[in-house]
C-alpha positions, 0 to 999 in steps of 0.5 A, a space after each residue: 068775165 072778170 072785172 078787175 081794173 087791173 086789166 087796164 094797166 097802160 102798155 102806154 106807160 114805162 116802167 109800169 109793172 103789176 106790183 101790189 103794194 103792201 095793204 095798210 097796216 090798219 086792216 080795220 074797214 073802218 078807216 078803210 071802207 067807202 065814206 060819202 060826205 056831204 061838204 059843209 059849204 052845201 049845209 046850213 051851218 050857221 056860220 058866216 063866210 068871209 064875204 058876210 063878215 067883210 062887204 069888201 072881201 070879195 072886191 079885194 079878192 077879184 082885184 087881185 094882181 093876176 085877176 081872173 081872166 084866162 091871159 092872167 091865169 096863164 101869166 100867174 101859172 107860169 111865173 110859179 116855182 115849182 114844189 119839189 117834195 123832199 119827205 119821203 112818202 108816207 107808209 100808207 100813202 093816201 091820194 086825193 082825186 079832184 073830179 069824179 067822172 069816168 077818168 077819176 073813178 076809174 083812177 081811184 079803182 085801179 089805185 085800190 087794185 093796187 093797195 092804195 086808198 084814195 078820196 075822190 072829191 066831186 062837184 055833183 050834186 045829184 051824182 057822180 060822172 062828169 059827163 056821164 050826166 042825167 037829169 031826172 024832172 020831177 014830178 013828172 019822171 022826165 029822164 035825159 041824158 044831157 051829156 054823154 049819150 052812149 059809147 063805144 069799145 075799140 080798144 081790148 082792155 076797155 072791152 073787158 071793162 065794158 063786159 064787166 058792166 054788161 054781166 053786172 047789168 050796169 050797162 047794155 047795148 043800144 040797139 035802136 036806130 042810129 046814124 045820120 040825118 041829112 037836111 029835109 029829113 033823109 036818115 041813113 043807119 049805120 050799118 050793122 058792122 058797125 061796133 056796138 054801141 052801149 048805154 047805162 041801163 037807167 041813165 048814163 049817170 047810174 053807171 058813174 054811180 055805180 062804180 064805186 059801190 063795191 070799194 073799200 079803199 076810195 072815199 067820196 066827197 061830194 058836192 065839194 069844189 076844191 078851190 086851193 091845192 097848197 104843198 106843206 110839209 111834204 104834203 098836199 093840203 086840199 081846201 074849199 074855200 077856207 074850209 080844209 078837206 084833208 092832206 095827201 101824198 099825191 094828187 090828181 086832177 081829173 077835170 079840165 077847163 077854166 075851174 082846172 086852170 084856176 085850181 093849178 094857176 097858183 099850186 106850185 106846178 107849173 109844168 102841170 098848168 102849163 100842160 093843161 092850159 094847152 088844152 083847147 075845148 069847144 062850147 056846145 049847147 045842150 037842150 033838153 025838150 019834152 013833147 007830148 006827142 012823138 016828133 013828125 017824121 022821125 024814124 030813128 032813135 039817135 041822129 048825127 045831124 049835118 048840114 045844120 048850124 044850130 045842130 048836130 045831134 038829136 036822140 030820144 031818150 024815152 025810146 033809148 031807156 025803153 021807158 015807152 012814157 010819154 012825154 017823149 024826152 029828147 036831147 039836142 046839141 049844137 054844134 061847136 061853131 054854133 056855141 062859139 057864136 052864142 058863148 056866154 059865161 055857162 055859170 050866168 046865162 043871159 035870158 035873151 041869149 037862152 031864148 035866142 039859142 033855144 029858137 034857133 036849136 028848135 028850128 034846126 030841129 024843123 030844118 033837119 027833119 024837113 018840116 014847114 017852118 013853125 010846125 014843130 010841136 011846142 014842147 011842155 018842158 025846155 031846158 037849156 044847158 052850155 057845156 063851155 069846157 065841152 070837148 078837146 080840139 087837141 091832145 097830147 096822145 099820151 095817157 096821162 100826165 104826171 109830175 113826179 117832183 110836185 106828186 101830181 097827175 092829170 087823167 081825162 079823156 083829151 089825153 088820148 081823144 074824146 069819148 068815154 074809152 079814152 077817159 077810162 084808159 087815161 084813169 087807168 094808166 095814171 092810177 097804175 102809174 101812182 101805185 108803182 112811183 109810191 112803191 118805187 118812185 122815190 129813188 128814181 124821179 125822172 124815170 117816172 115823169 109823163 107827158 110833161 113837154 108833150 105837144 098837142 095835135 089837132 083833133 079831127 072829127 064831129 062836133 059831139 065825141 069820138 067813136 072809132 068804127 061809126 060810119 054811115 052807109 054813104 061814107 064806108 070808106 070815111 077815116 074820120 071818127 064821129 063824135 058825141 058828148 
């Protein structure tokens, strides 16, 4: 089946027409082929940074007028003056996409399909993907999907994209037993009529890392943490801690949370920043644990846990990926309530908190499986991670956000829901909308404004992501979506 991302042009957006931009005048592939760049901030260049030259630099920076709290970021964002570009768009426009998760990658590929080059900036040290995260622990060869566990496909446009991934062997159907686990070990498998569940063949990150392999007009820069957006002479100038990272006609924010808020707080995009600030995100703990022996009483590969405050999901990566190796690698997720109760800065988790959370989640596993207290086998490996901006709790239900005056947009799963499908559809919609804007938008700016004033509504569901159509044996009539990170 065709794998073109053109099929993902959004019917939500008007006007969106399937026109193709002229290819860049310079057809030399050496100027358009994909480039993977390692940022200087990750290298030992021998150059000093401002804080090393002046010990008071960090102090002055932290004592700025607005500080770094969420309240101060909000204040600074809303006091911004709107950037309005009047210069003509370049003949060969270039789009910067900040964030290399599913939304950002699909946005880049849709831009390429319309003849527009882009550069994706991603913070990933080991690979792309955002919440398509996989940790590989060497030398033991342990593999954990530590964010998205699987995904389903409901929208016909996303189904077509998934079919292309299936043909290429990038994903496969997960046919292992998945369902709900009640306290005491009572497991109910989802019925066979449930929609197929898909996983990446070699861990979820492998899907993200494969998406740009055939691209010719998408550059990739990682690991790179864009820290400043500055409008100057009709272009957006990006920098990373004072180091220039290029100038672009249009920018796309394809990630969210505290870092995105800070980035937008002084960008000159108050309407875009305001919409991002309305987003309410949950916090979820992820515990990776490997056991020499199979967990007692387990007769499933993945389970949504009900009734245990410290645990909402448990999944057997070793069984799911079919490697059949030991140790047995499990991913456990907490509930959002437990995440909120034990919220700390995710960049600097106190040891006492980490030990408390790990003990609480392992105890939750015992409770869920109906095991006597203290009888769970001791893991031979553990790693704890806090997803501080794990999942959206509200949504504007629009495919993307775009400010034509500031030539800036947002894409991400939270704009349509909370799953991989939502991320892909959002990225596709924004990519196609920007391509149309670059061709026809300068004379009709107002027609291209999207999502700048939409209200956000609560998003219902379980703790760890949306999966339309998944219902348990005992809840076939329940309309709520089940969620996974």
